[in-house]
matplotlib code that plots the C-alpha trace (Angstrom):
import matplotlib.pyplot as plt

x = [-23.4, -23.9, -21.6, -22.4, -19.3, -18.7, -17.6, -13.8, -13.0, -9.9, -10.3, -8.7, -9.9, -9.0, -9.2, -9.6, -10.9, -9.1, -8.0, -5.4, -7.9, -10.5, -8.1, -6.8, -10.3, -11.3, -8.2, -8.7, -12.3, -11.7, -9.2, -11.9, -10.8, -13.4, -12.6, -14.1, -13.5, -14.1, -14.3, -16.1, -17.5, -20.3, -19.2, -15.9, -18.0, -20.0, -19.5, -17.6, -19.8, -17.8, -18.5, -16.8, -16.7, -18.4, -18.3, -18.8, -19.3, -18.2, -16.0, -12.8, -12.2, -15.4, -15.4, -16.2, -13.5, -15.2, -18.0, -15.6, -15.1, -11.6, -11.2, -10.4, -8.7, -5.4, -4.3, -5.4, -4.4, -4.2, -4.7, -6.0, -5.1, -3.2, -0.3, -2.0, -5.1, -3.0, -1.0, -4.2, -5.8, -2.5, -2.3, -5.9, -5.5, -2.2, -3.7, -6.8, -5.3, -1.5, -1.1, -2.8, -0.7, -0.9, 0.3, 0.2, 1.0, 3.7, 4.8, 8.4, 11.1, 10.3, 6.6, 7.4, 9.8, 7.1, 4.5, 6.9, 7.7, 4.0, 3.2, 2.8, 4.4, 5.2, 4.9, 4.6, 5.9, 3.9, 6.3, 9.1, 7.1, 6.0, 9.6, 10.9, 8.2, 9.0, 12.8, 12.1, 10.1, 12.8, 15.4, 13.1, 13.0, 16.8, 17.2, 14.7, 16.6, 19.8, 18.2, 16.8, 20.3, 21.9, 19.3, 19.9, 23.7, 23.2, 20.7, 23.2, 26.0, 23.8, 24.5, 28.2, 28.9, 28.8, 31.1, 30.6, 33.6, 33.3, 35.9, 38.1, 35.8, 32.3, 29.7, 26.1, 25.1, 27.9, 26.7]
y = [-14.5, -12.4, -9.5, -6.6, -4.6, -2.0, -3.8, -4.0, -2.2, -3.4, -4.1, -5.1, -7.8, -7.2, -10.0, -8.5, -5.1, -3.8, -0.1, -0.7, -2.5, 0.1, 3.0, 1.2, 0.4, 4.1, 5.3, 2.9, 3.7, 7.5, 7.0, 5.4, 1.8, -1.0, -2.7, -5.7, -6.3, -9.8, -10.2, -12.5, -9.6, -7.3, -4.7, -3.9, -2.5, 0.0, 3.4, 2.1, 3.5, 4.5, 4.5, 1.6, -0.4, -3.7, -5.9, -9.6, -11.1, -14.7, -17.3, -17.2, -20.9, -21.8, -19.0, -20.2, -18.4, -19.1, -16.8, -13.8, -11.4, -12.7, -11.9, -8.2, -8.4, -6.6, -7.9, -9.8, -8.0, -10.3, -8.4, -11.2, -11.1, -14.3, -15.5, -18.9, -17.3, -15.2, -18.3, -20.4, -17.7, -17.3, -21.0, -21.1, -18.1, -19.3, -22.8, -21.4, -18.3, -18.6, -15.5, -13.1, -10.8, -11.4, -9.0, -9.9, -8.3, -10.0, -9.4, -10.3, -11.7, -15.3, -14.9, -12.9, -15.7, -18.3, -16.3, -15.7, -19.4, -20.2, -18.0, -14.5, -12.0, -9.3, -8.8, -5.6, -5.7, -3.2, -3.0, -2.1, 0.6, 2.1, 1.9, 3.8, 6.4, 7.0, 7.2, 9.7, 11.8, 11.6, 12.7, 15.7, 16.5, 16.2, 18.6, 21.0, 21.0, 21.8, 24.7, 26.1, 25.8, 27.6, 30.4, 30.8, 31.1, 33.7, 35.7, 35.6, 36.9, 39.6, 42.1, 41.4, 41.4, 38.5, 37.6, 34.8, 33.8, 32.0, 30.0, 31.6, 30.7, 30.1, 28.2, 29.5, 27.3, 29.0, 32.5]
z = [-7.5, -10.7, -11.4, -13.7, -14.5, -17.1, -20.3, -20.9, -17.7, -15.9, -12.2, -8.9, -6.5, -2.8, -0.3, 3.2, 4.2, 7.2, 7.4, 4.6, 2.3, 3.0, 2.1, -0.9, -2.2, -1.8, -3.6, -6.5, -6.8, -6.8, -9.5, -11.6, -11.2, -10.7, -7.4, -5.8, -2.0, -0.5, 3.3, 5.7, 7.8, 6.9, 9.5, 7.6, 4.8, 6.9, 5.4, 2.4, -0.4, -3.4, -7.2, -9.0, -5.8, -5.1, -2.0, -1.3, 2.2, 2.1, 3.6, 1.6, 2.2, 0.3, -2.3, -5.8, -7.8, -11.1, -10.0, -9.9, -12.8, -13.5, -17.2, -16.8, -13.4, -13.3, -9.9, -6.8, -3.6, -0.5, 2.7, 5.0, 8.7, 8.6, 6.4, 6.1, 4.5, 2.1, 1.2, 0.7, -1.6, -3.5, -4.2, -5.4, -7.7, -9.2, -9.8, -11.5, -13.1, -13.4, -15.5, -13.0, -10.9, -7.1, -4.5, -0.8, 2.5, 4.6, 8.1, 7.7, 5.3, 6.1, 5.4, 2.2, 1.0, 1.6, -0.3, -3.2, -3.4, -3.6, -6.6, -5.2, -7.6, -5.1, -1.3, 0.8, 4.3, 6.2, 9.2, 6.8, 5.1, 8.4, 9.7, 6.6, 7.0, 10.6, 9.9, 7.2, 9.6, 12.2, 9.6, 8.9, 12.6, 12.8, 9.9, 11.4, 14.7, 12.8, 11.0, 14.3, 15.8, 12.9, 13.0, 16.7, 16.2, 13.5, 15.7, 18.6, 16.3, 14.7, 17.5, 17.6, 13.9, 11.5, 8.7, 6.2, 4.1, 0.8, -1.0, -3.7, -6.5, -5.0, -6.8, -6.9, -3.9, -1.8, -2.8]

ax = plt.figure().add_subplot(projection="3d")
ax.plot(x, y, z, "-o")
ax.set_aspect("equal")
plt.show()
């Protein structure tokens, strides 16, 4: 496997190309970052044609890491479907390249702790991120409902007369 990258260009190597890996690779590529995605299935790369993006179809268990363009790699991103695969890759990377940054997905706190204990620098828990995003959207819905309720109260009072009283020394927000 021979790689031809732009000289002195920093890059990312992603292991696993599901919908998250695919979206991440597209965004990195569009930002001008060289990105290499490694997966064992050719079908995950269908339609993934971006500048600055290379793909390798291989078995991660037998991958020769010395064939990868490691020198200018900023980070390894581990997005394999199983924790065991992410753990195995993390161990191999840290043994061969202890100074390289490794980011891995984790399904829960236990998996995150195990990955961190085995050399992963940071973990991302997808369920936690999605949960926070949903809670934020629900908070927005709650605020929207409150605003609609306030508007309806004001509209009902409009025909009857409405008075708004401010404190003795109102600040600009009260006005």
